[in-house]
ROGUPA-386758 format. One record per residue (C-alpha): residue in three letters; x negated, y negated, z negated. Coordinates in nm, 2 decimals. Layout:
% ROGUPA-386758
+------+--------+--------+--------+
| code |      x |      y |      z |
+------+--------+--------+--------+
|  ala |      X |      Y |      Z |
...
+------+--------+--------+--------+
//
This chain:
% ROGUPA-386758
+------+--------+--------+--------+
| code |      x |      y |      z |
+------+--------+--------+--------+
|  unk |   0.33 |  -2.29 |   3.05 |
|  unk |  -0.05 |  -2.30 |   3.07 |
|  unk |  -0.20 |  -1.95 |   3.10 |
|  unk |  -0.46 |  -1.82 |   2.85 |
|  unk |  -0.79 |  -1.78 |   3.04 |
|  unk |  -0.98 |  -1.46 |   2.93 |
|  unk |  -1.33 |  -1.34 |   3.00 |
|  unk |  -1.38 |  -0.97 |   2.95 |
|  unk |  -1.73 |  -0.86 |   2.84 |
|  unk |  -1.81 |  -0.49 |   2.85 |
|  unk |  -2.10 |  -0.28 |   2.99 |
|  unk |  -1.86 |  -0.02 |   3.13 |
|  unk |  -1.72 |  -0.10 |   3.47 |
|  unk |  -1.43 |   0.13 |   3.40 |
|  unk |  -1.34 |  -0.04 |   3.07 |
|  unk |  -1.37 |  -0.38 |   3.23 |
|  unk |  -1.12 |  -0.28 |   3.50 |
|  unk |  -0.88 |  -0.12 |   3.24 |
|  unk |  -0.88 |  -0.43 |   3.02 |
|  unk |  -0.84 |  -0.66 |   3.32 |
|  unk |  -0.54 |  -0.47 |   3.45 |
|  unk |  -0.39 |  -0.43 |   3.11 |
|  unk |  -0.42 |  -0.80 |   3.01 |
|  unk |  -0.30 |  -0.92 |   3.35 |
|  unk |   0.03 |  -0.75 |   3.30 |
|  unk |   0.12 |  -1.03 |   3.06 |
|  unk |   0.24 |  -1.34 |   3.24 |
|  unk |   0.08 |  -1.57 |   2.98 |
|  unk |  -0.27 |  -1.43 |   3.03 |
|  unk |  -0.51 |  -1.47 |   3.32 |
|  unk |  -0.84 |  -1.28 |   3.33 |
|  unk |  -1.07 |  -1.54 |   3.49 |
|  unk |  -1.38 |  -1.32 |   3.49 |
|  unk |  -1.57 |  -1.01 |   3.39 |
|  unk |  -1.92 |  -0.96 |   3.26 |
|  unk |  -2.13 |  -0.64 |   3.21 |
|  unk |  -2.36 |  -0.80 |   2.95 |
|  unk |  -2.40 |  -1.11 |   2.73 |
|  unk |  -2.65 |  -1.27 |   2.97 |
|  unk |  -2.41 |  -1.28 |   3.26 |
|  unk |  -2.13 |  -1.37 |   3.02 |
|  unk |  -2.32 |  -1.67 |   2.90 |
|  unk |  -2.33 |  -1.81 |   3.26 |
|  unk |  -1.97 |  -1.73 |   3.32 |
|  unk |  -1.86 |  -1.90 |   3.00 |
|  unk |  -2.01 |  -2.23 |   3.11 |
|  unk |  -1.87 |  -2.20 |   3.46 |
|  unk |  -1.52 |  -2.05 |   3.40 |
|  unk |  -1.45 |  -2.21 |   3.06 |
|  unk |  -1.24 |  -1.93 |   2.92 |
|  unk |  -1.00 |  -1.98 |   2.62 |
|  unk |  -1.07 |  -1.63 |   2.47 |
|  unk |  -1.33 |  -1.36 |   2.50 |
|  unk |  -1.29 |  -0.99 |   2.46 |
|  unk |  -1.62 |  -0.85 |   2.36 |
|  unk |  -1.76 |  -0.49 |   2.35 |
|  unk |  -1.96 |  -0.47 |   2.03 |
|  unk |  -2.20 |  -0.19 |   2.13 |
|  unk |  -2.39 |  -0.28 |   2.45 |
|  unk |  -2.75 |  -0.23 |   2.58 |
|  unk |  -2.98 |  -0.53 |   2.63 |
|  unk |  -2.80 |  -0.73 |   2.36 |
|  unk |  -2.51 |  -0.61 |   2.14 |
|  unk |  -2.20 |  -0.81 |   2.08 |
|  unk |  -2.31 |  -0.91 |   1.73 |
|  unk |  -2.63 |  -1.07 |   1.84 |
|  unk |  -2.44 |  -1.24 |   2.12 |
|  unk |  -2.19 |  -1.39 |   1.88 |
|  unk |  -2.46 |  -1.52 |   1.65 |
|  unk |  -2.61 |  -1.70 |   1.94 |
|  unk |  -2.29 |  -1.82 |   2.10 |
|  unk |  -2.08 |  -1.95 |   1.81 |
|  unk |  -2.31 |  -2.23 |   1.68 |
|  unk |  -2.35 |  -2.36 |   2.04 |
|  unk |  -2.03 |  -2.28 |   2.22 |
|  unk |  -1.77 |  -2.15 |   1.98 |
|  unk |  -1.49 |  -1.95 |   2.14 |
|  unk |  -1.21 |  -1.73 |   1.99 |
|  unk |  -1.33 |  -1.38 |   2.03 |
|  unk |  -1.16 |  -1.04 |   2.00 |
|  unk |  -1.41 |  -0.75 |   1.94 |
|  unk |  -1.34 |  -0.42 |   2.11 |
|  unk |  -1.48 |  -0.16 |   1.87 |
|  unk |  -1.51 |   0.22 |   1.83 |
|  unk |  -1.39 |   0.40 |   1.51 |
|  unk |  -1.74 |   0.50 |   1.40 |
|  unk |  -1.96 |   0.41 |   1.11 |
|  unk |  -2.19 |   0.21 |   1.34 |
|  unk |  -1.90 |   0.05 |   1.52 |
|  unk |  -1.73 |  -0.05 |   1.19 |
|  unk |  -2.05 |  -0.20 |   1.05 |
|  unk |  -2.11 |  -0.40 |   1.37 |
|  unk |  -1.75 |  -0.51 |   1.37 |
|  unk |  -1.74 |  -0.63 |   1.01 |
|  unk |  -2.06 |  -0.82 |   1.08 |
|  unk |  -1.91 |  -0.97 |   1.39 |
|  unk |  -1.61 |  -1.09 |   1.20 |
|  unk |  -1.85 |  -1.26 |   0.96 |
|  unk |  -2.03 |  -1.41 |   1.25 |
|  unk |  -1.71 |  -1.57 |   1.39 |
|  unk |  -1.50 |  -1.31 |   1.57 |
|  unk |  -1.13 |  -1.38 |   1.51 |
|  unk |  -1.02 |  -1.01 |   1.52 |
|  unk |  -1.08 |  -0.67 |   1.67 |
|  unk |  -0.90 |  -0.38 |   1.84 |
|  unk |  -1.00 |  -0.02 |   1.84 |
|  unk |  -1.09 |   0.17 |   2.15 |
|  unk |  -0.85 |   0.46 |   2.23 |
|  unk |  -0.93 |   0.77 |   2.03 |
|  unk |  -0.75 |   1.10 |   2.07 |
|  unk |  -0.86 |   1.22 |   1.73 |
|  unk |  -0.65 |   0.96 |   1.55 |
|  unk |  -0.38 |   0.94 |   1.81 |
|  unk |  -0.46 |   0.59 |   1.93 |
|  unk |  -0.36 |   0.57 |   2.29 |
|  unk |  -0.45 |   0.32 |   2.57 |
|  unk |  -0.10 |   0.17 |   2.59 |
|  unk |  -0.09 |   0.11 |   2.21 |
|  unk |  -0.44 |  -0.05 |   2.23 |
|  unk |  -0.34 |  -0.28 |   2.51 |
|  unk |  -0.03 |  -0.40 |   2.34 |
|  unk |  -0.23 |  -0.49 |   2.04 |
|  unk |  -0.50 |  -0.66 |   2.24 |
|  unk |  -0.25 |  -0.87 |   2.43 |
|  unk |  -0.09 |  -0.98 |   2.10 |
|  unk |  -0.43 |  -1.06 |   1.95 |
|  unk |  -0.55 |  -1.25 |   2.26 |
|  unk |  -0.24 |  -1.48 |   2.24 |
|  unk |  -0.30 |  -1.53 |   1.87 |
|  unk |  -0.67 |  -1.60 |   1.91 |
|  unk |  -0.60 |  -1.87 |   2.17 |
|  unk |  -0.44 |  -2.08 |   1.90 |
|  unk |  -0.73 |  -2.04 |   1.65 |
|  unk |  -0.97 |  -2.33 |   1.60 |
|  unk |  -1.32 |  -2.20 |   1.57 |
|  unk |  -1.49 |  -2.54 |   1.63 |
|  unk |  -1.63 |  -2.55 |   1.27 |
|  unk |  -1.89 |  -2.28 |   1.37 |
|  unk |  -2.06 |  -2.55 |   1.57 |
|  unk |  -2.13 |  -2.74 |   1.25 |
|  unk |  -2.37 |  -2.66 |   0.97 |
|  unk |  -2.15 |  -2.40 |   0.79 |
|  unk |  -2.32 |  -2.45 |   0.45 |
|  unk |  -2.06 |  -2.72 |   0.37 |
|  unk |  -1.78 |  -2.46 |   0.41 |
|  unk |  -1.94 |  -2.22 |   0.16 |
|  unk |  -2.11 |  -2.43 |  -0.10 |
|  unk |  -1.78 |  -2.53 |  -0.27 |
|  unk |  -1.68 |  -2.17 |  -0.31 |
|  unk |  -1.77 |  -2.14 |  -0.68 |
|  unk |  -1.54 |  -2.04 |  -0.96 |
|  unk |  -1.53 |  -2.19 |  -1.31 |
|  unk |  -1.75 |  -2.04 |  -1.58 |
|  unk |  -1.45 |  -2.04 |  -1.82 |
|  unk |  -1.47 |  -1.74 |  -2.05 |
|  unk |  -1.19 |  -1.49 |  -2.00 |
|  unk |  -1.07 |  -1.29 |  -2.29 |
|  unk |  -0.77 |  -1.07 |  -2.28 |
|  unk |  -0.80 |  -0.95 |  -1.92 |
|  unk |  -0.77 |  -0.58 |  -1.98 |
|  unk |  -0.39 |  -0.57 |  -1.93 |
|  unk |  -0.38 |  -0.80 |  -1.63 |
|  unk |  -0.37 |  -0.70 |  -1.27 |
|  unk |  -0.45 |  -0.92 |  -0.97 |
|  unk |  -0.29 |  -0.81 |  -0.64 |
|  unk |  -0.42 |  -0.95 |  -0.31 |
|  unk |  -0.29 |  -0.90 |   0.05 |
|  unk |  -0.47 |  -1.01 |   0.37 |
|  unk |  -0.49 |  -0.94 |   0.74 |
|  unk |  -0.64 |  -1.14 |   1.03 |
|  unk |  -0.93 |  -1.34 |   0.89 |
|  unk |  -0.91 |  -1.16 |   0.56 |
|  unk |  -1.24 |  -0.98 |   0.56 |
|  unk |  -1.43 |  -1.31 |   0.56 |
|  unk |  -1.19 |  -1.47 |   0.31 |
|  unk |  -1.22 |  -1.18 |   0.07 |
|  unk |  -1.60 |  -1.18 |   0.10 |
|  unk |  -1.61 |  -1.54 |  -0.01 |
|  unk |  -1.35 |  -1.50 |  -0.28 |
|  unk |  -1.46 |  -1.17 |  -0.44 |
|  unk |  -1.83 |  -1.26 |  -0.43 |
|  unk |  -1.76 |  -1.57 |  -0.64 |
|  unk |  -1.57 |  -1.39 |  -0.92 |
|  unk |  -1.73 |  -1.33 |  -1.26 |
|  unk |  -1.79 |  -0.97 |  -1.37 |
|  unk |  -1.51 |  -0.99 |  -1.63 |
|  unk |  -1.22 |  -1.07 |  -1.40 |
|  unk |  -0.91 |  -0.86 |  -1.45 |
|  unk |  -0.87 |  -0.55 |  -1.23 |
|  unk |  -0.80 |  -0.64 |  -0.87 |
|  unk |  -0.61 |  -0.43 |  -0.61 |
|  unk |  -0.63 |  -0.53 |  -0.24 |
|  unk |  -0.46 |  -0.44 |   0.08 |
|  unk |  -0.66 |  -0.56 |   0.38 |
|  unk |  -0.51 |  -0.44 |   0.71 |
|  unk |  -0.78 |  -0.21 |   0.84 |
|  unk |  -0.82 |   0.14 |   0.98 |
|  unk |  -0.99 |   0.43 |   0.81 |
|  unk |  -1.37 |   0.42 |   0.80 |
|  unk |  -1.36 |   0.04 |   0.81 |
|  unk |  -1.21 |   0.01 |   0.46 |
|  unk |  -1.49 |   0.22 |   0.31 |
|  unk |  -1.77 |   0.02 |   0.47 |
|  unk |  -1.59 |  -0.31 |   0.39 |
|  unk |  -1.57 |  -0.21 |   0.02 |
|  unk |  -1.93 |  -0.10 |   0.02 |
|  unk |  -2.05 |  -0.43 |   0.18 |
|  unk |  -1.85 |  -0.63 |  -0.08 |
|  unk |  -1.99 |  -0.42 |  -0.36 |
|  unk |  -2.35 |  -0.52 |  -0.26 |
|  unk |  -2.27 |  -0.90 |  -0.30 |
|  unk |  -2.03 |  -0.90 |  -0.59 |
|  unk |  -2.06 |  -0.91 |  -0.97 |
|  unk |  -1.76 |  -0.69 |  -0.99 |
|  unk |  -1.76 |  -0.32 |  -0.89 |
|  unk |  -1.59 |  -0.29 |  -0.55 |
|  unk |  -1.48 |   0.05 |  -0.41 |
|  unk |  -1.24 |   0.20 |  -0.17 |
|  unk |  -0.95 |   0.32 |  -0.38 |
|  unk |  -0.90 |   0.69 |  -0.45 |
|  unk |  -0.59 |   0.85 |  -0.59 |
|  unk |  -0.59 |   0.82 |  -0.97 |
|  unk |  -0.85 |   0.54 |  -1.00 |
|  unk |  -0.79 |   0.31 |  -1.30 |
|  unk |  -0.73 |  -0.06 |  -1.25 |
|  unk |  -0.97 |  -0.21 |  -1.51 |
|  unk |  -1.14 |  -0.54 |  -1.57 |
|  unk |  -1.45 |  -0.58 |  -1.36 |
|  unk |  -1.33 |  -0.35 |  -1.08 |
|  unk |  -1.19 |  -0.42 |  -0.73 |
|  unk |  -1.00 |  -0.14 |  -0.55 |
|  unk |  -0.94 |  -0.17 |  -0.18 |
|  unk |  -0.66 |   0.04 |  -0.02 |
|  unk |  -0.80 |   0.31 |   0.22 |
|  unk |  -0.70 |   0.28 |   0.58 |
|  unk |  -0.39 |   0.49 |   0.67 |
|  unk |  -0.29 |   0.52 |   0.31 |
|  unk |  -0.04 |   0.31 |   0.12 |
|  unk |  -0.16 |   0.21 |  -0.23 |
|  unk |   0.07 |   0.16 |  -0.53 |
|  unk |   0.00 |   0.07 |  -0.89 |
|  unk |   0.16 |   0.27 |  -1.17 |
|  unk |   0.14 |   0.27 |  -1.55 |
|  unk |   0.02 |   0.58 |  -1.72 |
|  unk |   0.02 |   0.54 |  -2.10 |
|  unk |  -0.19 |   0.23 |  -2.17 |
|  unk |  -0.36 |   0.24 |  -1.83 |
|  unk |  -0.28 |   0.11 |  -1.48 |
|  unk |  -0.37 |   0.36 |  -1.21 |
|  unk |  -0.34 |   0.36 |  -0.83 |
|  unk |  -0.18 |   0.62 |  -0.61 |
|  unk |  -0.28 |   0.64 |  -0.25 |
|  unk |  -0.06 |   0.84 |  -0.01 |
|  unk |   0.00 |   0.86 |   0.36 |
|  unk |   0.33 |   0.75 |   0.50 |
|  unk |   0.52 |   0.57 |   0.77 |
|  unk |   0.41 |   0.22 |   0.86 |
|  unk |   0.58 |  -0.06 |   0.67 |
|  unk |   0.60 |  -0.40 |   0.85 |
|  unk |   0.38 |  -0.23 |   1.11 |
|  unk |   0.10 |  -0.15 |   0.87 |
|  unk |  -0.04 |   0.13 |   0.66 |
|  unk |  -0.16 |   0.03 |   0.41 |
|  unk |   0.11 |  -0.23 |   0.36 |
|  unk |   0.09 |  -0.54 |   0.14 |
|  unk |   0.46 |  -0.51 |   0.06 |
|  unk |   0.42 |  -0.15 |  -0.07 |
|  unk |   0.14 |  -0.27 |  -0.31 |
|  unk |   0.32 |  -0.59 |  -0.42 |
|  unk |   0.65 |  -0.40 |  -0.48 |
|  unk |   0.48 |  -0.15 |  -0.71 |
|  unk |   0.30 |  -0.42 |  -0.90 |
|  unk |   0.63 |  -0.61 |  -0.95 |
|  unk |   0.80 |  -0.29 |  -1.08 |
|  unk |   0.51 |  -0.16 |  -1.30 |
|  unk |   0.30 |  -0.46 |  -1.41 |
|  unk |   0.56 |  -0.75 |  -1.41 |
|  unk |   0.45 |  -1.06 |  -1.59 |
|  unk |   0.10 |  -0.93 |  -1.65 |
|  unk |   0.03 |  -0.96 |  -1.28 |
|  unk |  -0.10 |  -1.23 |  -1.05 |
|  unk |  -0.04 |  -1.22 |  -0.67 |
|  unk |  -0.23 |  -1.39 |  -0.39 |
|  unk |  -0.16 |  -1.36 |  -0.02 |
|  unk |  -0.44 |  -1.46 |   0.22 |
|  unk |  -0.47 |  -1.53 |   0.59 |
|  unk |  -0.30 |  -1.30 |   0.83 |
|  unk |  -0.05 |  -1.25 |   1.11 |
|  unk |   0.32 |  -1.15 |   1.05 |
|  unk |   0.51 |  -1.14 |   0.72 |
|  unk |   0.38 |  -0.83 |   0.54 |
|  unk |   0.37 |  -0.91 |   0.17 |
|  unk |   0.61 |  -1.20 |   0.17 |
|  unk |   0.91 |  -1.00 |   0.03 |
|  unk |   0.68 |  -0.82 |  -0.21 |
|  unk |   0.53 |  -1.14 |  -0.35 |
|  unk |   0.88 |  -1.28 |  -0.41 |
|  unk |   0.96 |  -0.96 |  -0.60 |
|  unk |   0.64 |  -1.01 |  -0.80 |
|  unk |   0.73 |  -1.37 |  -0.88 |
|  unk |   1.09 |  -1.27 |  -0.98 |
|  unk |   0.94 |  -1.01 |  -1.22 |
|  unk |   0.74 |  -1.29 |  -1.40 |
|  unk |   0.41 |  -1.27 |  -1.21 |
|  unk |   0.23 |  -1.59 |  -1.11 |
|  unk |   0.18 |  -1.62 |  -0.74 |
|  unk |  -0.03 |  -1.81 |  -0.48 |
|  unk |  -0.08 |  -1.82 |  -0.11 |
|  unk |  -0.37 |  -1.95 |   0.10 |
|  unk |  -0.31 |  -2.29 |   0.27 |
|  unk |  -0.29 |  -2.35 |   0.64 |
|  unk |  -0.61 |  -2.55 |   0.68 |
|  unk |  -0.83 |  -2.27 |   0.54 |
|  unk |  -0.64 |  -1.98 |   0.70 |
|  unk |  -0.75 |  -1.82 |   1.03 |
|  unk |  -0.38 |  -1.74 |   1.09 |
|  unk |  -0.12 |  -1.90 |   0.87 |
|  unk |   0.14 |  -1.63 |   0.92 |
|  unk |   0.16 |  -1.42 |   0.60 |
|  unk |   0.09 |  -1.71 |   0.36 |
|  unk |   0.35 |  -1.93 |   0.54 |
|  unk |   0.61 |  -1.66 |   0.52 |
|  unk |   0.54 |  -1.60 |   0.15 |
|  unk |   0.56 |  -1.97 |   0.07 |
|  unk |   0.87 |  -2.04 |   0.27 |
|  unk |   1.07 |  -1.75 |   0.12 |
|  unk |   0.97 |  -1.86 |  -0.23 |
|  unk |   0.73 |  -1.58 |  -0.30 |
|  unk |   0.43 |  -1.81 |  -0.36 |
|  unk |   0.45 |  -2.09 |  -0.62 |
|  unk |   0.21 |  -2.30 |  -0.42 |
|  unk |  -0.04 |  -2.31 |  -0.13 |
|  unk |  -0.41 |  -2.34 |  -0.22 |
|  unk |  -0.73 |  -2.38 |  -0.01 |
|  unk |  -0.94 |  -2.06 |  -0.01 |
|  unk |  -1.23 |  -2.23 |  -0.19 |
|  unk |  -1.00 |  -2.32 |  -0.48 |
|  unk |  -0.81 |  -1.99 |  -0.50 |
|  unk |  -1.06 |  -1.83 |  -0.75 |
|  unk |  -1.04 |  -2.12 |  -0.99 |
|  unk |  -0.66 |  -2.13 |  -0.95 |
|  unk |  -0.64 |  -1.76 |  -1.05 |
|  unk |  -0.86 |  -1.81 |  -1.35 |
|  unk |  -0.65 |  -2.11 |  -1.47 |
|  unk |  -0.34 |  -1.90 |  -1.44 |
|  unk |  -0.50 |  -1.61 |  -1.63 |
|  unk |  -0.60 |  -1.86 |  -1.91 |
|  unk |  -0.24 |  -2.00 |  -1.92 |
|  unk |  -0.11 |  -1.64 |  -1.96 |
|  unk |  -0.36 |  -1.57 |  -2.24 |
|  unk |  -0.27 |  -1.90 |  -2.42 |
|  unk |   0.10 |  -1.83 |  -2.39 |
|  unk |   0.05 |  -1.48 |  -2.54 |
|  unk |  -0.16 |  -1.59 |  -2.83 |
+------+--------+--------+--------+
//
């Protein structure tokens, strides 16, 4: 089997050595080179032709974000960002994902109990995943990928008792940015689980709020799910939807990982199936693994309408594929049609109720 060739880019010699040794433990990975900054990396990319890059996001001379912005339109390569759990690190990482990075891993942090072995296992897994991702479209003029992402101007009426539940993982931050920014202000209340650590979820929600017609915020315990509002599950907290009188509210609580994640899409979808039923709509977006598949099936069985992102528009067709194959998703839809599909389903529910 052909090995995955990796170029490690980090300004710290110690980190370069740690990542090289860690990645080299896997028989499918070969670290073909190391670079202390983007300038040296640029020359090594041309000479070594790596399959995947690992990229430190905070570096002197030129940070990882600027490097990606210059690299992807000319020489697109699957890239895993190595980030720190800080406000600045999370901002840079989210921007790097928007610029073309496939995914990210967090540097070890004793404060949150993230150790080196755990980090290396995650990095190895994500390098293997990234090697199969096609990023060639970044070499084209990307306007053609965005211009079609417009939702219908159809007037929505009885949306106050509807809930849209969305789950996403790898590639989800970019997918959600395109989807949520296109929604009208009167969309039903939306609850989202995007696999992300704490700090990141708050900054992701804030960044979406700046470009959206809806209000977008990191969910807090007791928040109401109302039309015109998007609630994003906070990192390290499972989010569930409950009914309280005539209102839907969210509960956010810490707990063991479910399907390897906290927050978990299945936890959210299961609660929506139990407490919202046929007034709900479910959508599962790009991501690795199967988190959300069983929950989406439970939603569909409770009378909810359900969709999953198609393979062509997904960065990783793991979660949507699992959801569709188990019968949880009624059909697969391209990302740039998902908004219109949801609105059509909402209109159908309204017509049926009237």
